[in-house]
C-alpha atoms as a printed R data frame, in Angstrom:
    type eleno elety resid chain resno       x       y       z
1   ATOM     1    CA   MET     A     1 -23.242  -9.976 -37.061
2   ATOM     2    CA   LYS     A     2 -24.698 -13.245 -38.262
3   ATOM     3    CA   ASN     A     3 -24.164 -16.198 -35.940
4   ATOM     4    CA   VAL     A     4 -20.834 -17.378 -37.295
5   ATOM     5    CA   GLY     A     5 -21.444 -20.910 -36.085
6   ATOM     6    CA   GLU     A     6 -24.440 -21.337 -38.383
7   ATOM     7    CA   ALA     A     7 -22.302 -22.313 -41.362
8   ATOM     8    CA   ARG     A     8 -21.865 -25.839 -40.020
9   ATOM     9    CA   GLU     A     9 -24.677 -28.380 -39.995
10  ATOM    10    CA   THR     A    10 -25.427 -29.476 -36.411
11  ATOM    11    CA   PRO     A    11 -28.145 -31.755 -35.037
12  ATOM    12    CA   MET     A    12 -31.094 -29.905 -33.556
13  ATOM    13    CA   GLY     A    13 -30.319 -31.162 -30.060
14  ATOM    14    CA   ALA     A    14 -26.733 -29.942 -30.248
15  ATOM    15    CA   ARG     A    15 -27.876 -26.580 -31.631
16  ATOM    16    CA   GLN     A    16 -30.363 -26.130 -28.769
17  ATOM    17    CA   GLU     A    17 -27.649 -27.052 -26.276
18  ATOM    18    CA   GLU     A    18 -25.346 -24.413 -27.788
19  ATOM    19    CA   PHE     A    19 -27.956 -21.708 -27.292
20  ATOM    20    CA   ALA     A    20 -28.830 -22.914 -23.781
21  ATOM    21    CA   THR     A    21 -25.192 -22.850 -22.625
22  ATOM    22    CA   GLY     A    22 -24.236 -19.646 -24.412
23  ATOM    23    CA   GLU     A    23 -21.716 -21.435 -26.616
24  ATOM    24    CA   ARG     A    24 -22.883 -19.703 -29.799
25  ATOM    25    CA   SER     A    25 -22.761 -16.176 -28.350
26  ATOM    26    CA   THR     A    26 -19.319 -16.799 -26.831
27  ATOM    27    CA   ARG     A    27 -18.092 -18.092 -30.171
28  ATOM    28    CA   ASP     A    28 -19.320 -14.887 -31.787
29  ATOM    29    CA   ARG     A    29 -17.420 -12.875 -29.156
30  ATOM    30    CA   VAL     A    30 -14.224 -14.739 -30.016
31  ATOM    31    CA   ALA     A    31 -14.649 -14.010 -33.733
32  ATOM    32    CA   ARG     A    32 -15.531 -10.364 -33.116
33  ATOM    33    CA   SER     A    33 -12.478  -9.911 -30.891
34  ATOM    34    CA   ILE     A    34 -10.294 -11.130 -33.755
35  ATOM    35    CA   LEU     A    35 -12.096  -8.722 -36.092
36  ATOM    36    CA   HIS     A    36 -11.455  -5.756 -33.789
37  ATOM    37    CA   HIS     A    37  -7.893  -6.592 -32.739
38  ATOM    38    CA   GLY     A    38  -6.498  -8.519 -35.705
39  ATOM    39    CA   PRO     A    39  -4.812 -11.952 -35.657
40  ATOM    40    CA   SER     A    40  -4.623 -13.068 -32.037
41  ATOM    41    CA   THR     A    41  -3.066 -15.814 -29.942
42  ATOM    42    CA   VAL     A    42  -5.063 -18.034 -27.634
43  ATOM    43    CA   ALA     A    43  -3.560 -16.227 -24.634
44  ATOM    44    CA   GLU     A    44  -4.509 -12.809 -26.007
45  ATOM    45    CA   LEU     A    45  -8.089 -13.881 -26.665
46  ATOM    46    CA   ALA     A    46  -8.408 -15.454 -23.225
47  ATOM    47    CA   GLY     A    47  -7.164 -12.261 -21.584
48  ATOM    48    CA   ARG     A    48  -9.484  -9.974 -23.542
49  ATOM    49    CA   LEU     A    49 -12.569 -12.118 -23.105
50  ATOM    50    CA   GLY     A    50 -12.055 -13.361 -19.552
51  ATOM    51    CA   LEU     A    51 -12.057 -17.007 -20.622
52  ATOM    52    CA   THR     A    52  -9.717 -19.889 -19.933
53  ATOM    53    CA   GLN     A    53  -7.325 -20.791 -22.719
54  ATOM    54    CA   ALA     A    54  -8.930 -24.233 -22.909
55  ATOM    55    CA   ALA     A    55 -12.325 -22.612 -23.549
56  ATOM    56    CA   VAL     A    56 -10.858 -20.334 -26.207
57  ATOM    57    CA   ARG     A    57  -9.239 -23.300 -27.955
58  ATOM    58    CA   ARG     A    58 -12.576 -25.129 -27.993
59  ATOM    59    CA   HIS     A    59 -14.305 -22.181 -29.652
60  ATOM    60    CA   LEU     A    60 -11.438 -21.697 -32.102
61  ATOM    61    CA   ASP     A    61 -11.672 -25.370 -33.091
62  ATOM    62    CA   ALA     A    62 -15.359 -24.880 -33.907
63  ATOM    63    CA   LEU     A    63 -14.717 -21.621 -35.792
64  ATOM    64    CA   THR     A    64 -11.921 -23.272 -37.767
65  ATOM    65    CA   ALA     A    65 -14.213 -26.171 -38.686
66  ATOM    66    CA   ASP     A    66 -16.774 -23.607 -39.917
67  ATOM    67    CA   ASP     A    67 -14.056 -21.866 -41.996
68  ATOM    68    CA   VAL     A    68 -14.556 -18.662 -40.010
69  ATOM    69    CA   VAL     A    69 -10.997 -18.468 -38.678
70  ATOM    70    CA   GLU     A    70  -7.692 -20.001 -39.689
71  ATOM    71    CA   ALA     A    71  -4.443 -20.598 -37.846
72  ATOM    72    CA   ARG     A    72  -1.320 -18.783 -38.995
73  ATOM    73    CA   GLU     A    73   2.257 -18.503 -37.856
74  ATOM    74    CA   GLN     A    74   2.764 -15.255 -35.993
75  ATOM    75    CA   ARG     A    75   4.936 -12.713 -37.781
76  ATOM    76    CA   VAL     A    76   8.011 -11.767 -35.828
77  ATOM    77    CA   TYR     A    77   9.594  -8.369 -36.389
78  ATOM    78    CA   GLY     A    78  13.195  -7.758 -35.373
79  ATOM    79    CA   ALA     A    79  15.399 -10.345 -33.667
80  ATOM    80    CA   ARG     A    80  13.841 -13.773 -33.453
81  ATOM    81    CA   THR     A    81  13.669 -15.381 -30.015
82  ATOM    82    CA   ARG     A    82  14.242 -19.053 -29.315
83  ATOM    83    CA   GLY     A    83  11.425 -21.470 -29.887
84  ATOM    84    CA   ARG     A    84   8.588 -21.499 -32.349
85  ATOM    85    CA   PRO     A    85   6.465 -18.350 -32.717
86  ATOM    86    CA   ALA     A    86   3.050 -18.531 -31.088
87  ATOM    87    CA   LYS     A    87   0.228 -19.519 -33.401
88  ATOM    88    CA   VAL     A    88  -2.289 -16.771 -34.146
89  ATOM    89    CA   PHE     A    89  -5.845 -17.028 -35.399
90  ATOM    90    CA   ALA     A    90  -7.170 -14.724 -38.124
91  ATOM    91    CA   LEU     A    91 -10.524 -14.357 -39.846
92  ATOM    92    CA   THR     A    92 -10.923 -16.000 -43.236
93  ATOM    93    CA   ASP     A    93 -12.589 -14.100 -46.079
94  ATOM    94    CA   GLY     A    94 -15.798 -15.989 -45.342
95  ATOM    95    CA   GLY     A    95 -15.530 -15.175 -41.649
96  ATOM    96    CA   ARG     A    96 -15.100 -11.484 -42.391
97  ATOM    97    CA   ASP     A    97 -18.156 -11.568 -44.660
98  ATOM    98    CA   ALA     A    98 -20.205 -12.982 -41.783
99  ATOM    99    CA   PHE     A    99 -20.077  -9.588 -40.103
100 ATOM   100    CA   ASP     A   100 -22.403  -6.793 -41.096
101 ATOM   101    CA   GLN     A   101 -21.303  -5.066 -44.275
102 ATOM   102    CA   SER     A   102 -22.350  -1.798 -45.912
103 ATOM   103    CA   TYR     A   103 -22.169  -3.011 -49.499
104 ATOM   104    CA   ASP     A   104 -25.946  -2.891 -50.001
105 ATOM   105    CA   LYS     A   105 -26.180   0.682 -48.760
106 ATOM   106    CA   LEU     A   106 -23.173   1.653 -50.871
107 ATOM   107    CA   ALA     A   107 -24.809   0.203 -53.996
108 ATOM   108    CA   VAL     A   108 -28.109   1.977 -53.343
109 ATOM   109    CA   ASP     A   109 -26.327   5.257 -52.646
110 ATOM   110    CA   ALA     A   110 -24.336   4.928 -55.878
111 ATOM   111    CA   LEU     A   111 -27.436   4.209 -57.948
112 ATOM   112    CA   ARG     A   112 -29.284   7.100 -56.349
113 ATOM   113    CA   TRP     A   113 -26.346   9.392 -57.187
114 ATOM   114    CA   ILE     A   114 -26.440   8.196 -60.812
115 ATOM   115    CA   ALA     A   115 -30.183   8.885 -60.987
116 ATOM   116    CA   GLU     A   116 -29.857  12.362 -59.491
117 ATOM   117    CA   ARG     A   117 -26.738  13.515 -61.310
118 ATOM   118    CA   GLU     A   118 -26.665  11.625 -64.594
119 ATOM   119    CA   GLY     A   119 -30.171  11.558 -66.024
120 ATOM   120    CA   GLY     A   120 -32.745   9.927 -63.773
121 ATOM   121    CA   PRO     A   121 -34.186   6.422 -64.254
122 ATOM   122    CA   GLU     A   122 -32.838   6.164 -67.798
123 ATOM   123    CA   ALA     A   123 -29.285   6.594 -66.519
124 ATOM   124    CA   VAL     A   124 -29.839   3.818 -63.979
125 ATOM   125    CA   ALA     A   125 -31.267   1.605 -66.734
126 ATOM   126    CA   ALA     A   126 -28.207   2.261 -68.898
127 ATOM   127    CA   PHE     A   127 -25.934   1.311 -66.007
128 ATOM   128    CA   ALA     A   128 -27.974  -1.862 -65.341
129 ATOM   129    CA   ARG     A   129 -27.746  -2.924 -68.981
130 ATOM   130    CA   ALA     A   130 -23.990  -2.286 -69.086
131 ATOM   131    CA   ARG     A   131 -23.513  -4.253 -65.876
132 ATOM   132    CA   VAL     A   132 -25.401  -7.320 -67.021
133 ATOM   133    CA   ALA     A   133 -23.823  -7.161 -70.487
134 ATOM   134    CA   ALA     A   134 -20.408  -7.429 -68.859
135 ATOM   135    CA   GLN     A   135 -21.539 -10.623 -67.106
136 ATOM   136    CA   ALA     A   136 -23.232 -12.046 -70.186
137 ATOM   137    CA   SER     A   137 -20.134 -13.141 -72.105
138 ATOM   138    CA   ALA     A   138 -19.641 -16.152 -69.828
139 ATOM   139    CA   TYR     A   139 -23.360 -16.971 -69.999
140 ATOM   140    CA   ARG     A   140 -23.296 -16.755 -73.794
141 ATOM   141    CA   LYS     A   141 -20.390 -19.203 -74.052
142 ATOM   142    CA   ALA     A   142 -22.166 -21.679 -71.782
143 ATOM   143    CA   ILE     A   143 -25.379 -21.494 -73.813
144 ATOM   144    CA   GLN     A   144 -23.600 -21.813 -77.168
145 ATOM   145    CA   ALA     A   145 -21.808 -24.941 -75.945
146 ATOM   146    CA   ALA     A   146 -25.100 -26.577 -74.910
147 ATOM   147    CA   GLY     A   147 -27.581 -28.462 -77.057
148 ATOM   148    CA   PRO     A   148 -30.890 -26.829 -78.047
149 ATOM   149    CA   ASP     A   149 -32.750 -28.531 -75.201
150 ATOM   150    CA   GLN     A   150 -30.120 -27.788 -72.558
151 ATOM   151    CA   ARG     A   151 -29.753 -24.030 -72.991
152 ATOM   152    CA   THR     A   152 -31.833 -23.016 -70.009
153 ATOM   153    CA   GLU     A   153 -29.997 -25.536 -67.843
154 ATOM   154    CA   ALA     A   154 -26.668 -24.169 -69.116
155 ATOM   155    CA   LEU     A   155 -27.744 -20.630 -68.249
156 ATOM   156    CA   ALA     A   156 -28.789 -21.775 -64.764
157 ATOM   157    CA   LYS     A   157 -25.381 -23.342 -64.147
158 ATOM   158    CA   ALA     A   158 -23.604 -20.206 -65.370
159 ATOM   159    CA   LEU     A   159 -25.749 -18.024 -63.103
160 ATOM   160    CA   SER     A   160 -24.964 -20.289 -60.164
161 ATOM   161    CA   MET     A   161 -21.288 -19.642 -60.740
162 ATOM   162    CA   ASP     A   162 -22.066 -15.966 -60.061
163 ATOM   163    CA   GLY     A   163 -23.875 -16.737 -56.816
164 ATOM   164    CA   TYR     A   164 -27.507 -16.877 -58.003
165 ATOM   165    CA   ALA     A   165 -28.130 -20.529 -56.980
166 ATOM   166    CA   ALA     A   166 -30.148 -21.052 -60.157
167 ATOM   167    CA   THR     A   167 -32.021 -24.106 -61.392
168 ATOM   168    CA   ALA     A   168 -34.070 -24.963 -64.465
169 ATOM   169    CA   ARG     A   169 -37.254 -27.018 -64.511
170 ATOM   170    CA   SER     A   170 -40.260 -27.700 -66.684
171 ATOM   171    CA   ALA     A   171 -43.013 -25.123 -66.375
172 ATOM   172    CA   PRO     A   172 -46.246 -26.316 -64.726
173 ATOM   173    CA   LEU     A   173 -48.947 -27.494 -67.100
174 ATOM   174    CA   PRO     A   174 -50.699 -26.292 -69.189
175 ATOM   175    CA   HIS     A   175 -47.743 -24.074 -70.079
176 ATOM   176    CA   LYS     A   176 -45.185 -25.417 -72.508
177 ATOM   177    CA   GLY     A   177 -41.720 -24.330 -71.628
178 ATOM   178    CA   GLU     A   178 -39.340 -24.015 -68.722
179 ATOM   179    CA   GLN     A   179 -38.852 -21.970 -65.599
180 ATOM   180    CA   LEU     A   180 -35.503 -20.496 -64.683
181 ATOM   181    CA   CYS     A   181 -35.421 -20.141 -60.887
182 ATOM   182    CA   GLN     A   182 -32.841 -18.038 -59.056
183 ATOM   183    CA   HIS     A   183 -32.944 -18.943 -55.382
184 ATOM   184    CA   HIS     A   184 -30.574 -16.162 -54.373
185 ATOM   185    CA   CYS     A   185 -30.067 -12.599 -55.627
186 ATOM   186    CA   PRO     A   186 -26.830 -10.818 -54.635
187 ATOM   187    CA   VAL     A   187 -28.358  -7.425 -55.521
188 ATOM   188    CA   ALA     A   188 -31.857  -7.909 -54.103
189 ATOM   189    CA   HIS     A   189 -31.699  -4.957 -51.699
190 ATOM   190    CA   ALA     A   190 -30.628  -2.552 -54.442
191 ATOM   191    CA   ALA     A   191 -33.205  -4.006 -56.849
192 ATOM   192    CA   GLU     A   192 -35.990  -3.269 -54.356
193 ATOM   193    CA   GLN     A   193 -35.457   0.422 -55.069
194 ATOM   194    CA   PHE     A   194 -34.127   0.170 -58.608
195 ATOM   195    CA   PRO     A   195 -36.163  -2.377 -60.653
196 ATOM   196    CA   GLN     A   196 -34.023  -1.488 -63.682
197 ATOM   197    CA   LEU     A   197 -31.587  -4.125 -62.404
198 ATOM   198    CA   CYS     A   198 -34.225  -6.850 -62.784
199 ATOM   199    CA   GLU     A   199 -35.430  -5.487 -66.114
200 ATOM   200    CA   ALA     A   200 -31.938  -5.481 -67.627
201 ATOM   201    CA   GLU     A   201 -31.398  -9.048 -66.475
202 ATOM   202    CA   THR     A   202 -34.670 -10.155 -68.048
203 ATOM   203    CA   GLU     A   203 -33.725  -8.497 -71.325
204 ATOM   204    CA   ILE     A   204 -30.366 -10.256 -71.454
205 ATOM   205    CA   PHE     A   205 -32.016 -13.632 -70.770
206 ATOM   206    CA   ALA     A   206 -34.251 -13.076 -73.799
207 ATOM   207    CA   GLU     A   207 -31.281 -12.129 -75.949
208 ATOM   208    CA   LEU     A   208 -29.152 -15.071 -74.820
209 ATOM   209    CA   LEU     A   209 -31.918 -17.657 -75.256
210 ATOM   210    CA   GLY     A   210 -33.261 -16.149 -78.478
211 ATOM   211    CA   THR     A   211 -36.866 -16.053 -77.337
212 ATOM   212    CA   HIS     A   212 -39.402 -13.970 -75.466
213 ATOM   213    CA   VAL     A   213 -39.170 -14.570 -71.719
214 ATOM   214    CA   GLN     A   214 -41.455 -13.445 -68.909
215 ATOM   215    CA   ARG     A   215 -40.456 -12.584 -65.380
216 ATOM   216    CA   LEU     A   216 -43.038 -14.062 -63.025
217 ATOM   217    CA   ALA     A   217 -41.546 -13.252 -59.624
218 ATOM   218    CA   THR     A   218 -38.541 -11.615 -58.007
219 ATOM   219    CA   ILE     A   219 -36.911 -11.768 -54.605
220 ATOM   220    CA   ALA     A   220 -36.641  -7.974 -54.734
221 ATOM   221    CA   HIS     A   221 -40.449  -7.746 -54.699
222 ATOM   222    CA   GLY     A   222 -40.847 -10.112 -51.763
223 ATOM   223    CA   ASP     A   223 -41.126 -13.435 -53.578
224 ATOM   224    CA   GLY     A   224 -39.125 -16.394 -52.363
225 ATOM   225    CA   VAL     A   225 -37.485 -17.047 -55.729
226 ATOM   226    CA   CYS     A   226 -36.798 -15.064 -58.894
227 ATOM   227    CA   THR     A   227 -38.744 -16.998 -61.540
228 ATOM   228    CA   THR     A   228 -38.548 -16.479 -65.294
229 ATOM   229    CA   TYR     A   229 -40.822 -18.306 -67.731
230 ATOM   230    CA   ILE     A   230 -39.155 -19.422 -70.970
231 ATOM   231    CA   PRO     A   231 -41.616 -20.750 -73.566
232 ATOM   232    CA   LYS     A   232 -40.719 -23.520 -75.962
233 ATOM   233    CA   THR     A   233 -40.252 -21.977 -79.403
234 ATOM   234    CA   PRO     A   234 -38.560 -23.146 -82.606
235 ATOM   235    CA   GLN     A   235 -34.867 -22.346 -82.435
236 ATOM   236    CA   ASN     A   236 -34.937 -20.676 -85.826
237 ATOM   237    CA   ASP     A   237 -37.675 -18.223 -84.806
238 ATOM   238    CA   HIS     A   238 -35.795 -14.925 -84.546
239 ATOM   239    CA   ARG     A   239 -38.816 -12.682 -84.400
240 ATOM   240    CA   SER     A   240 -38.727 -12.549 -80.612
241 ATOM   241    CA   ASN     A   241 -34.962 -12.346 -80.139
242 ATOM   242    CA   ASN     A   242 -35.170  -8.855 -78.726
243 ATOM   243    CA   ALA     A   243 -38.543  -9.209 -77.055
244 ATOM   244    CA   SER     A   244 -38.751  -9.734 -73.342
245 ATOM   245    CA   ALA     A   245 -41.365  -9.167 -70.720
246 ATOM   246    CA   SER     A   246 -39.434  -6.931 -68.382
247 ATOM   247    CA   THR     A   247 -42.014  -7.241 -65.643
248 ATOM   248    CA   ALA     A   248 -39.897  -6.981 -62.526
249 ATOM   249    CA   GLY     A   249 -42.563  -7.952 -59.997
250 ATOM   250    CA   ARG     A   250 -44.801 -10.881 -59.332
251 ATOM   251    CA   ASN     A   251 -46.744 -12.859 -61.870
252 ATOM   252    CA   PRO     A   252 -48.810 -10.212 -63.695
253 ATOM   253    CA   ALA     A   253 -51.567 -12.745 -64.161
């Protein structure tokens, strides 16, 4: 599991103190206990973990501030007793995602099955193109609503909405054009083994922007950022609408 306390910004001194006193690891134990046993009261957590209720409350306060857990009213089945039901703490969606998941392995296994059963690399490429085409409608609307000089920026914002943390910037001289940078890739682990995912994405960028584009780097190949070069071309030049450099690795130069 990732350290669930890392979501919150803390001063370096406070972070070092947390590690020195075991606060972070105990906080993880509290979250994992909720994962294993479901929504839990303070008393239940204290009993399972051998902590005082005051200590559990302190950790729950921190986990709540990090949006890892949330307080809920305990469901009561059958006759209701007097008094208010005890408050329980449950994992949020973000807190559940902080634990190890098997989504990457599932995606790779599915793509491998497609390759073995449905036609090899070409079948994977067809799947990759269909996948990115399904995402492209929102990107297309964003680009069409933008001015000629803001299309790359509009694409970056649309990609960020899908979790790619994308930005647009001017390409370094002497190149004339822009660079589309994706600082996160949700499918990087699958793309390491199946570059068709990167190639399909590059192709759709070329189609959406109406120009040849060139992939310079990808996270899947060990680069820090996925970088796509988009040259400045006249908007009415349609000769390169369907042309894209589908290089899925580092800068070929």
